[in-house]
VODO-670836 format. One record per residue: x negated, y negated, z of N, C-alpha, C, O in turn; residue in three letters. Coordinates in steps of 0.05 Angstrom, whole numbers, plus 5000, padded with zeros to 4 digits. Example, Ala and Ser with C-alpha at 12.3 -4.5 7.8 and 13.67 -1.06 7.14 Angstrom:
<pts>
473651145156475450905156473650665156471550665169ALA;474350455142472750215143474249995157473249775161SER;
</pts>
This chain:
<pts>
201369004073198768874079199068644099197368614116UNK;201268494097201768284117201968404144200968284164UNK;203268634147203468764173200768844183200168804207UNK;198968934166196269014174194768764184193468784205UNK;194968544170193568304178194568204206192968144223UNK;197168204209198268114235197368294257196568204279UNK;197368554253196668744274193668724281192968734304UNK;191968694261189068674267188568414282186968404301UNK;189968194274189667944289190567974318189267864336UNK;192668124323193568174350191568334366191068284389UNK;190268534352188268694366185968514374184968534397UNK;185068344356182768174361183367984384181667934401UNK;185767864384186367644403187667734428187167634450UNK;189467934426191068014449190868304458191568374480UNK;189768474440189668754447192268894445192669084459UNK;194168794429196768924426196569174409195169174389UNK;197969384418197769644404199869664382202169734387UNK;199069584358200769634335198969634310197069474309UNK;199469804291197869804267199269954245200870134250UNK;198569884220199370034196196870114183195669964167UNK;195870354189193270444181193170554153195070664143UNK;190870524140190170654115192170594093193070774079UNK;192870334090194370254067192670274042190270284044UNK;193970284019192570323994191370063984192769883975UNK;188770033987187269793979185969853952184570053949UNK;186369673932185069713906181969713910180869553924UNK;180669913897177869943900176469873873177069983852UNK;174569683875173069603851174069343840176469293839UNK;172169173832172868913821174368933794175968763788UNK;173869143779175369183754178369233760180069113748UNK;178869413779181669473787182969223799185269163794UNK;181469083816182468833828183268633806185468523808UNK;181568593786182168393766184468473748185768303736UNK;184968743745186968843727189568913741191069093732UNK;190068793764192568833778192869103791195069193797UNK;190569243795190569523805192269703787193669883797UNK;191969663761193469823742191670013726192070053702UNK;189670123740187570273726187670573731185570703728UNK;189970683739189970963745189671143721189071383725UNK;189971043697189571203673186971143659186571213636UNK;185071013673182470943662180271073677180271093701UNK;178271173662175771253675174271003684174070813670UNK;173271023709172170783722169970863742169771103748UNK;168470673751166470723771167570843797166270983812UNK;170170773803171470863827173771053821175971033833UNK;173371233801175471413793176371593816178771643818UNK;174571683833175371863854177171723874178971853885UNK;176871473878178571313896181271263883183271243897UNK;181371223857183771133843185371373833187771383838UNK;184171543818185471783807183371993800181971963780UNK;183072203817180872393813180972533787178972643778UNK;183272553773183472693748181872553726180972693707UNK;181372293728179872153708176972243708175472203688UNK;176072373729173272483730172972703709170672763701UNK;175172823700174973023680173972913653173073073636UNK;174072653650173072523625170172433628168872343609UNK;169072453652166372353658164172553650164472793655UNK;162072453638159872633631157172543640155172683637UNK;157072303652154572193661154272173691155772293706UNK;152272013699151771963728152171663733151171493718UNK;153671603753154171313760154071273790154771453805UNK;153271033797153170953825154370673826153570503810UNK;156170613845157370353847158070283875158670453892UNK;157870023882158669923908160569683903160269533884UNK;162469663922164469453920164869323947164869463967UNK;165169063947165568913972167568693968167668563947UNK;169268653988171268433988171968364016171868524034UNK;172768114020174068014044176867934038177267734024UNK;178868084047181568024040182367754049182067684073UNK;183267584030184167314036182067144049182666954063UNK;179467214045177267064056176867094085175466934097UNK;178067304097177767344126175567554132175767784123UNK;173467474146171367664153172367914168171168124166UNK;174467884184175568104199176968304181177568524189UNK;177368234155178668414136176768484114177468494091UNK;174268554122172268634103172668924094173069104111UNK;172568974068172769244057170369294040169769134022UNK;168969514044166669594028167069884020168070044035UNK;166069953996166270223987163970283968163170113953UNK;162970533969160970623951161770893940162671063954UNK;161270933914161971193901159771283883158571123869UNK;159271543883157271673866158671883850159972063862UNK;158471883824159672083806157472213790155872083776UNK;157372483791155472633775157172823758158173033767UNK;157372753732159072913715161972903726163072693730UNK;163073143730165873153739166173183769168373263779UNK;164073133784164173143813163472863824161972713812UNK;164672803847164172533859164372533889165572723901UNK;163372323901163572283930163671983935162571823920UNK;165071913957165271623963165571593993166371774008UNK;164871354002165271274030166270984031165370824015UNK;168070924049169170654051169570574080169770754098UNK;169570314085170070204112171769954109171269794092UNK;173669924127175369694128175669594157176069754175UNK;175469334161175969214187173469084199171768974185UNK;173269104226171168974241170469154265171369384266UNK;168869044283168069214306170369274325170169464341UNK;172569124324174869174341176669384329177569564342UNK;177169354303178969534289177569624263176869464246UNK;177169884260175669984236176970244226177470434240UNK;177370244199178170484185175870574168174670414154UNK;175270834170173070954154174071194139175571354150UNK;173071224114173871454098171371564085169671424075UNK;171271834084169171984069170572184052171972354062UNK;170072174026171572344008169772493988167672393980UNK;170672723979169372893959171472983939173773033947UNK;170773013914172773103895171573173868169173153863UNK;173273273850172473353824174773333804177073323812UNK;174173343779176173353758175273543736172873583733UNK;177173653721176373823699178373783676180773723680UNK;177373813652178873743627179073983609177174133605UNK;181474033599181874243579184374183563186474113574UNK;184174223537186474203518188073943521190473943522UNK;186573713523187973463524189073383551190373173554UNK;188573543572189473483599187173493618185373653616UNK;187173303637185173293658186573313685188573183690UNK;185373473703186473513730184273443750181973503745UNK;185073333773183173273793184273273821186673243825UNK;182573323841183373323869181073213885178773253879UNK;181773083907179672993926180673043955182973023961UNK;178773113972179273144000177772934015175572864008UNK;179072824036177872594050178372614080180472694089UNK;176272544095176572514123176972224130175572044120UNK;178972164146179771884153179571844183180871994198UNK;178071654192177671594220178471314226177871124212UNK;179871274248180771014258179670974286179971134304UNK;178270744290177170674315178170394324178070204309UNK;179270384349180270134359178970084387179370244405UNK;177569864389176169804414178069784437180069644436UNK;177469934458179169934482181470134480182870174500UNK;181870264457184070454454183170724444184770904443UNK;180570754438179571004429179571034399179770844384UNK;179471284390179271344361180871594355181471754373UNK;181371634330182771874320181871924292180871744278UNK;182372164282181572234255183572434244184972574258UNK;183672444217185472634204184272694176182272584168UNK;185672874162184672974136186872934115189172984120UNK;185972824092187972764071187172894045184772944039UNK;189172934028188773044001189972853980192272763984UNK;188472803959189472653936189272833912187473003910UNK;191072793893191072953868192072793845193672603849UNK;191272863821192172713798192072883773190673083772UNK;193472793753193472913726193372693705194672483709UNK;191972743684191672543663192072683636190872893631UNK;193672573619194072673592192872493571193472253571UNK;191272603554190072443531191872493507191572693493UNK;193772313503195672343481194272323454194672493436UNK;192672123451190772103428188571913437188471833460UNK;186871833418184571663426185371383435183771233445UNK;187971313431188871043439190871033461191870823468UNK;191471273473193471273494192871493514192571723507UNK;192771423540192671613562194971553581195771323585UNK;195971763594198071743614197271893638195772093636UNK;198171813662197171933686199371933708201271783707UNK;198872113727200472123752198672183775196872363772UNK;198972053797197172073820198772083846200771943849UNK;197872253864199072263891196872243912194972393911UNK;197172053931195172023952196472103979198872043984UNK;194872233996195872344021198272534017200272514031UNK;197972703998200172883991200573104012202673234012UNK;198673144030198973334052200273214076200473344097UNK;201172964075202572824097200872814122201772904143UNK;198372704121196772684145197972494165199472314159UNK;197272544191198372384213196172304232194072434234UNK;196572084246194671984266196171934292198571884292UNK;194771954314195871874340197472094353198272284340UNK;197972054379199572254394202472264385203772474389UNK;203472054372206172064362206372214336208672284327UNK;204172274323204172424298205372274275206472394257UNK;205172004276206371844254204771894228202271864228UNK;206171954207204872024181203871774168205071554169UNK;201471804155200371584139201971574113203071774104UNK;202171334101203771304077202771474053200371474048UNK;204571604040203971744015204371543992206371403991UNK;202471543973202671363950203071523925201371703919UNK;205171473910205671603885205471393863206671183865UNK;203971463842203471273820203571413793202371623790UNK;204871283774204671373746203671133730204270903736UNK;202071193709200970983694200171063666200371293658UNK;199470863650198570903623196470693616196470473626UNK;194770773597192770583586192970593556192770813544UNK;193370363543193670353514191270193503190969963509UNK;189770323486187470203473188470093446188370223425UNK;189469843447190869723424188969643402189869603379UNK;186569603409184469533389181769623401181669713424UNK;179769603385177169693394176169543419174569653434UNK;177169303422176169133444178369053464177868883481UNK;180769173462182969093480184369333492185069513478UNK;184769313519186169533533188369403549188069203563UNK;190769533548193069443563193969673581194269903572UNK;194169623607194869833627197469763642197969523648UNK;198969963647201469933663201570153684201270393677UNK;202070083709202370273731204970203746205669973749UNK;206370413755208570383773208070563797207470793794UNK;208170443821207470583845209470543867210970353867UNK;209370733886211070713910209370803934208271023933UNK;209170633954207570703978209470724002210670524010UNK;209670964013211271004037214070914033215470984013UNK;215070744052217770644051218070394035220370294031UNK;215970294024216070044008217470093982217870323973UNK;218269873969219669903943217669953921215269973925UNK;218669973897217070023873215369773867216269553870UNK;212869823859211069613851210269653822209269863815UNK;210669453806209769453778207169303775207069073784UNK;205169423763202569293759201969293730202269493716UNK;200969073720200069043692197268943692196468773708UNK;195669043674192868953671191968963643192869123627UNK;190068783636188868783610185968723611184968583629UNK;184468833592181668793590180968733561181668883543UNK;179468523556178668443529175568423529174368273544UNK;174368573510171468563507170768333488171268353464UNK;169668123499168967883483166467943467166367883443UNK;164468043480162068133467161468413477162768503497UNK;159768563464159268843472158668883502159169093513UNK;157468673514156668703542158268513561157468483584UNK;160368393551161868203568164868243564165868233541UNK;166368283586169268323585170668123603169568043624UNK;173068043596174767873613177268033619178168193602UNK;178367993643180668153652182667983666182067773676UNK;185168073666187267943682189368153688189468363676UNK;191068083708193068273716195068143735194667923745UNK;197168293741199168203761200568443772200568663760UNK;201668413796203368613809205768473821205668233826UNK;207868633826210468513834211068543864212468373875UNK;209968743878210668783906208168883921207669123923UNK;206668693932207168403933206468263907205168383890UNK;207368013905206867863880204067753880203367583897UNK;202367853862199567783861198767743832199467903815UNK;197267533827195967483801192967513804191867433825UNK;191667633785188867683787187367643761188667633739UNK;184767603762183167563739180267633746179567663770UNK;178567653726175767713731174267763705175267733683UNK;171767853709170067913685168168143692167668203716UNK;166968253671164968463675162668413656162968333633UNK;160268453667157768413652156068663653155568763675UNK;155168763630153469003629150768923618150568813596UNK;148668993633145868943624144469213625143769313646UNK;143969323601142769593599144669783614146969813606UNK;143669923634145370103650146469983675147870113690UNK;145769723680146769583703149269433697149669343674UNK;151069403716153569253712154269093736153669163759UNK;155568863731156568683751159468623744160068533722UNK;161268653763164068593759164968403782164368443805UNK;166568203774167568003793170667983789171668013767UNK;172067943812174967913810175867703830174567653851UNK;178167583825179467413844182467463842183567493820UNK;183767493865186567553867187967333883186967253904UNK;190267243873191767033886194367153898196067253883UNK;194667143924197067233938198366993951197066843966UNK;200866953946202366733959204066853981205767023976UNK;203566764007202166524015199366584027198166394038UNK;198366824024195866894039193366794026191266774039UNK;193466714001191166593988189466773971190366983962UNK;186866693968185066823949183567053962182767043985UNK;183067263945181267473953179267513930179967563907UNK;176667493936174567533917173367813920173267923942UNK;172567933898171368203899168968213881168768083860UNK;166968383888164568423872163768713872163668843892UNK;163168813848162169083844159469073831159068923811UNK;157569223841154969263829154769563822155269733839UNK;153969623797153969903789151569973771150269793760UNK;151270233768149170333750150270573735151470753747UNK;149870583708150670813692153570853690154471083687UNK;155270643691158170683692159270733664158670583645UNK;160770953661162171013636165070923640166270973661UNK;166270803619168970703621170570793597169570783574UNK;173070873602174870963580177670893588179570943572UNK;
</pts>
């Protein structure tokens, strides 16, 4: 992520040609607040996080998420996802008018005999002012096991088809993640994810969610690579929901996130 920030800053100020495109950005204020350790949870942004969790979905949900990484307007990320039963679609945008990454994805999940499987296909476009644009196609896939009503385990792969951009054909990073969600009490969830993105080292993410009242939850989390602490809350009013998160990265500072949703099912 630091490489991405430096490169976008160079584009804006100097027009230098370097970039690390389509890094894995946590999607949704719930995931943000829980250290991005939600790959084994059904969520408003399941298709972005782990498409296999859609196999647990039975309703209709719509959600939008917005954040400015480290408070920088040039690092604005927005995403919207619609899930109808076990099918979903999403669109996201990252960057500014000089440098912009755009993604459009479709996917589905299905459940049988305690196992859920999912796949999503996405078109990814990169536009750089003064340098043109390029696009590629990516595949994500996941599997989720429901061990019992208090434990789920998952494995996810992003960009498993090794998509590439540019004349050099440099491959976009593949992200491999395994995770679990433990429902230790009726009102408490503990999540653990271990992930590896491209050539980076292993990242351990921990997250927890505590339901204080039936319609109000508090969350916290952390990750090790990079070292980030996060927290947030969720509020549900009838079928409407609001989620807020804040993440602290040293030395880059705070990142705030906000999700607005309707009809969100969570497990």
